[in-house]
Structures are given as structure tokens and as C-alpha cells.
N, C-alpha and C positions, 0 to 999 in steps of 0.2 A: 469136107462134107459136112460131120458134124459142127462146122463154125457156120459153116452157112446154113444148116438149119436152125440154130442156135440164136443166129443174127435175126433170120427170118421169124421167126417166134417172138424175137424180142419186140422188133417192127411191128408184127401183128400186133400184139398185146398193145404197143404206144398208141397204135392207130386205131384199137377200137375203142382205148380209155379215151381218146379225142373225139371220137364220134360220140360216144355215151355223155362226155362232158356237154359238147355241143346240142345234141339233143336235149338233155335235162335242163341246159340254161334256157334252151326255146320255150320248151313246155313249162318253165317256172315263168316267163313272160307272156306266155299264154295267158296262164291262167290267174296273172296276178288279180287282174281286171276288179272289181269293187269288193267292199267287205263291208258286213251290215253287222254293228253291233247295240244290244245282243240279238237280235233278228227276232222271229216269232211272230205271234199275236200283237196287234194295236189296235186302240181305238183312235178318233180322232174326231173335233166338234170344230164346229165354225160358227161364226155370227155373221149375218147379215149379207151370205152369199148371194150373188149378182147370176144372171144370165139375160145379154143384152142382144136384140135383132137391130137393124137399122131401123125398124117402126116403133120398138117398145123393148122395156126392162121388166121381167120377172124379178123381185125382190122376197127373198125368205126370211123370214126371222134365227131359223139357225137349221143347220146340218150338222149329222152323225153319220162317220163312216169308221167302217171295221173291216180288219185284213187279217193278210200274213205279211213278213219280209224273211225273204232268204237270207244267209247269213255271209253268204257269198256267190258272187257271179261273174263270170269269164267276161262277158261283154255288157252286161247293165240291164240284158234284156228281160222282161219280165221277175226282174231282181226281185217285185212285191204284188200282189193281190189285193183290189178292191173287192171284198165277198158280200157286204151290204153297205147302202147306203142311201139315208132318207133325209125329205124335206119337209121343212116343218114353218107354218104360217107365210104361205108366200100369197104374192098377189099381183098384179097388173095394174096400175092406178087404182088400186082401192079394190079390185074386182078379185075375188078368190081364186086360186089354182091349186091343184091336186099337181105332183112332181112325180112320179113312178117311174123307176128304173128299171134296165132288165138288163139281159145279155151280161149279166154277172158271171164271173168273176172281171171287173174292168183292169187293165195290167198295168202295173209301175213301171217306168224303166227311166234307169241310169243313161245319160248320153257325156256327161263330163262332170268334172270338176271346177269350177270358174275358181275358188277359193278353198283353206282347209275347212272353211263352215261353209258352203255353196254347192250342193250336188244341182246341178241342172239335169231335166228331165221332161219326161212326156208319162201322160195317160192315154190309156189306148184303150179300145173296145169299148167307147161310151156308148150307151143307147139308152134314152129316156124321151117319155113321153109326158105332154103337160096337157092338162082340160081344165078349161074355166068356162063361162057363159059364153056360147057362140063362139069358142077356140078350142081346138085339137091342133096338134101338133107335135112330131116326134124327132127329136134330134139324135144324130148319130158323128160318130168322129172322133178325133183327139185333140187334145188341148197340151199344151206347155206348161212348168212350172219351175219349182228348185225346191229341196227343201232346206232347212236352216238347223244345221247342226248347233247345240247347244242352247236353241231359244226351243227347239223341236216344233219348228211350225212346218207345213206342207203347201206353199204357197201356191194355189193355183192362178197363171197368168194370165187365161184365154190363150188367144195363138191357135195354131191348129188346123184342122179340118171339119169340127165340131160345124154341123150347119141343119138347116130344118130340111126333114125329107120331103117325098111326091106327097104325103099324106096331110101337110099343112093347108088348114083349113081356118082361119081366124082374122076374117071379118077385113082382110086385106093389111093387120097387122103384122102375120107373123107370114112371109110366104115360101113355099118350095126353093131352096136353095140359099136361101137370107144365112149369111155367116151368123155365127152366135158366140158370144166372149162370155167362157163362164170363168167368174171369178171369185175366190175365196180363199183363207187362211185357216189352215184347219190347223187348231193347234192338237198335239200328241198329248194322251192322258200320261203318258208315261216315256222317259229317254232313248231315244234311238241314233244311232250315229252312223252316217255311212262316211267311206275313204277310200280312197283308192290305194290298190295294194301294192 
């Protein structure tokens, strides 16, 4: 009886250890995700970012963004926040326009690593209004892009769901539902590195 009890205890301990190891391994795999070094606050500047719809292109002299980056994320969703962003010297065919971002923070998400130097992702939750002579339109949605390790540049490459909303009234140049391509290369003022854990 003692031998049986001892054997049962040994078997139970072995089973518990195996289950514990399995759970720990699974947890480690699930939590690996993406790592940002050093993370924290960031600032970035872009020269000549553009917003293009089928009938017009808005070009700005510059844009400045600031926000925060997490140090790690299991799935890459919301790994960063754009807490402020502004655009200066914007025009459409020489006519001055103002750009007013809202619904901040916009979210930076990592969707995968194409290479050790390229983290692919999206910016979601974008809302911004443009106003100029005889023209007003709000744009909302998401864009795609990628972050370049080493060069420390966030490349905003258009795509996504960014589109003019129902309030678009712009002499026929911008119409509700028009897809918008937002393009810009945002150079970070200090180094950040994104990797897969």
C-alpha cells in the first residue's frame, strides 16, 4: 500500500511538473509578441506629407507628431499612441488650407516583421478636418505603414480605410466616400527599435 501511494505521488508530481512546464512554455510563447527599445516618449517630423483624393492633393510643408511607445506588446495592437500631431504650410493648388486633427490619441499597431529592420503596421483611429476657401471635409479611418529600424523613420504609406466623411463639401474636388492616401516619412528625433520577442 505504501509502495502504491509512493508511486502515485511520484506520478502526480511528474504530471504536475509536465503540465506546469507546458503552461509556462505556452505563456512565454503567447507573451513574446513585440518589444520596443527603449520605448517611452517620442517625437517625429515629416517634410512635405500629402493627402490625396481622386480630385485633389493636399500638400503640407511639414508635420510634427509626438506620443508614447510601450516597451512590449503581446499582439502589437496599440503598441504606440500619437498624442499630438500638427501640419504646417498646407495648400491645394496654391490655396491655403488648415488641417485640424482630432480624436487623439491615434493608435500605432504592429502587424508583423518583414525583416529585422522593418516592422509593418497600421495607424488607426485617425480623424482630421481640412478647411480652405470654399472647401471643408473631414477624413476618418486608418492607414498602413512601416517603421524602419536603424534609420528611425515611420513611413506612412497610404492604404487602409481613410476616407472623406459625409460632411465633405469642396466644390466637387472632395466628395463623401472618397478614399484618401496619406503619405509621409516621419523621422524620429531619437532612436527606437522594434523587434519580435
